[in-house]
Structures are given as structure tokens and as C-alpha cells.
N, C-alpha and C positions, 0 to 999 in steps of 0.2 A: 429142838423140835421145830422152831420157826422155820429153818433153813430148809429141811426136808419138804414141809408144807409149801415154802416159796417155789421151791423147784418142781414139785408136782403141778402145782397151778401154772407154773410157766410153760411147762411140757402140753397141758391141756389146751392153754390159748394158742400155743404154736399149731396144735393138731385141728383146732377149729378155724385157723386161718390159711391152712392147707388147702389147696385145689381139690374142688371135690367133682371135677370134669377131668377127661384122659387130655383133653387138649381144647384148644380154642382157634380155631382155623380162621384167618381173617375174612370178614365179610365185607369186599370192596364196594357194595351198594350203600353202604353207610359210611359216615364220616368217621375218621380217628380221632383218639382224644389223649390224654396225658397217659393212660394206660395202653394204649393201644387200639388195635382195631375190635369192633364188636365181633362176637362169633357168629360163625356161618351154623346155622341149622344143621344138626349132624345127619339128618337124611340128604343133605345136599352134599356133604363132604365126601370127596372121591380120593383115592390114593393119589392122583396127580397133583393133590394139594400138598402132599409130602415130599414132592419130588420137584428139583430144580435143574435146568439144564443149560443154564445161563454161564456158567463159569468156565465151559471148554472153548469158549471164544476169545480171542486177545481182544482187548480194548484199543480204542484208536487214540493212539499217543501223538497224532499231530495237533499238537496245541503248544501252548508258551512254555508248559513246563514239562513236556515229552513225557506224560504219564496219564495212565487212564486206570480208574477203580471202577469195577463193575461188582455193583452189591447184588447180594441175596439176604436183603433185609425183609422186615414183614410186608413191605409195599411191594417187592418182587417175588417173595416167597411166602405165601400165606401160611402154610403149615407151621413156620416158627413164631407166630403171632403168639404172646404170651407165654414162651419158653424160655425167655432170657437166653437166647442164642442167636447167632446169625454169622453169616461169612461174606467175604468179597474176594475177588482177584485184583491184584495188582501188577499193572504191566509198565515197565520202566524202560523206556527206549535209552540209547545211549545218550549219556549226558541228563537223563530224565531225573526229577526231583520232586517229592510230594513236600510242599514247603511246611515250616512250622504250622501245627494244628493240635486241636483237643477234639476228643469225644467225651462230651459233658456226661454222657449216659451208661458207658461202658469201658471195660479194661478189655485189651487187645493182645492177641499173639498172633506173631507174622511167622511163617515158615518159609523159607527159600526154596524155590523150586528148580530154577535157573538163573545162572549167573551170580553176580556178585552186588550185594547192597552195603551200604554204609547206613546204618540205623541208630538212632539214639535219642533219649527223652531228657528231659530238665525237671528235678525234683522242686519241690516248693520252697526248698532250701537253695535253689540255684545251684546244686550239684549236677553235673552233666554226666549221663551215664551213655558212653559211645562204643560201638562195635562195628566191625565189618564181618558180615555174614555171608557165608556160601552155602552152596546147595545142601540142603538137609539141616542147616543150623535154624533154629528158633529165637525169637525176643520176644519179651513181654514188655507192654507199655501200660502202665497203672492209669485206671480211671481218671480221666480229667486233666492229665499232665501234657504240657506242650512236647511234641515229638515230630520226627521227620524220618523220611526215606530218601536216599540218594543212590544212584545206579554208581557203583565203584569199580566197574569193569568196562571191557571195551565191546561186550555184547548186550543186547536187549536182555532185561532181568524180568524173572517173573516170581510172584509169590502169592501164596494163599493166605488170608488173614481171617481170624475167628474172632466174634466179640461177644462179651457177657451180657447182650442185650440184642433184642429183635431190632431195636431201632436206636443206634448207639449215639446217633447226633453228630454234628461235624462243625467246627468252627476254623477256619483257616485264618491265621494271624495277619498274614499280608492283606488278604480281602477284606478283613475286619477295617484295617486302618486305611486301606487306599483304594478299594472298590465301591465306595458308597459316596454320600454326600456329607461325610463329616468335614467341617471346615478345615481347609488345609494349615490356618493358624493355630489351630487347637491340636493338629496332629503334629505338627513343629513345636509345640510347647510341651506335648506328652512322651514325644521320643527323641526329642534334641536333634532331629534331623534340620537341614535348612531348607529354604523355600524351594529351590532348584531340584533338590533330591524329591521331595513331596510332591512337586508338581509332575515331574519324570513318573514316579511310579503310578499316581493317579491316572496319568494317560496311558501308560501300559496296560493299566489292569481295570479301565473303563470308569474310573471314580471323577467327581464332580466336587465343586466347591474349593 
């Protein structure tokens, strides 16, 4: 008898926590918080809030990693605010790479549109899951795990990426280690790299210390 009552109570709690509004279009005139942006007043919402045009244009890959990510997160696409979804476009020039990184707030699904992409992630048990993806192939990257993408062919590659959050967050491992003022001696101690390697990477990525 206790189990059915507990189940019913759980359902009631779930229903009371469910959204009571159809959507929460981001109001960019107010600051964002941990839960996203505040909702725009319904009277001010238009169809354009639910349409985004930015992913049809190639990103600028003239940079050190020869890659570009064009986001359609809540900051660019107000209609996804609060919905737990977002997208991005990935452009990888020949030799392009998205270094080891994590999305603390979301899982990711990538679909290759053009070219070949070598992609993979590393589990918390340090197991490597690696695959070369071609046009039409998909790969999922679980939330919070280190992962990467590399152009695996001789032509520029394109992929579209979806996330299970309107703001998935991003931390790039190389930048976290070498693009800030974390003292070099601490980087050397925690990574087992020598002084020359650390200083070289800091110089390349704009770090100090």
C-alpha cells in the first residue's frame, strides 16, 4: 500500500514542477542567471524569436585551430531559452581541430554534413571512444566528458551539433592550462610537462605566469 501512495505522490510533485507556460523567450534587457534569461513579456514575443538564420553561414576558420563554432544558444537564439535545447555549426578547415573540451551543462549530438571528422571522448574511467565519421554519421558526447573533433579528410568539413541545454557551457582544456595566469611551475607539476613546453604553449595561447 505504501509503494502505490509513494508513486502517486511522486507523480503529483512532478506535475507541480512542470512548466506552466508555453515558452520563456529570453529578455535580453535583463541579466541572465544560472537558470537562463528572464522571460520576455508574452505581448512582446514575435515569431522571429523562434527563428534563427545564423547557421547557414560558414564560420571564420582563419585561426590557430583552423576551426569555428557558430552557436545558436539562448544568447543568440532567444526562443530556445528554458527549453533545454540548442544547436551550433562546426566548420573545420583542412587540418582543423577542436581541442579537448567539455560542456559542463549538456550532452551533445554531432552530425557530419560535409567531409570527414575524427571524433572521440574519454570516459571518467579513462576509456577512449574514437570514431571516424563521414557525411550523415552521428556521434553523441555525454555531458561533462572530455571530447574533441579533428578534420580527418582533405577538404573542409561541416557538422551541425545539438545540445541538451540552451546554454551548454564550454571549457577548453588547453586554454584552461595555458591561456591564463596560472603559474608555470604549478602547470609543470600538475601536467608533468617541462618548463620549455609550458612556456611555449603559454606564448602560443596568450598565457602569462
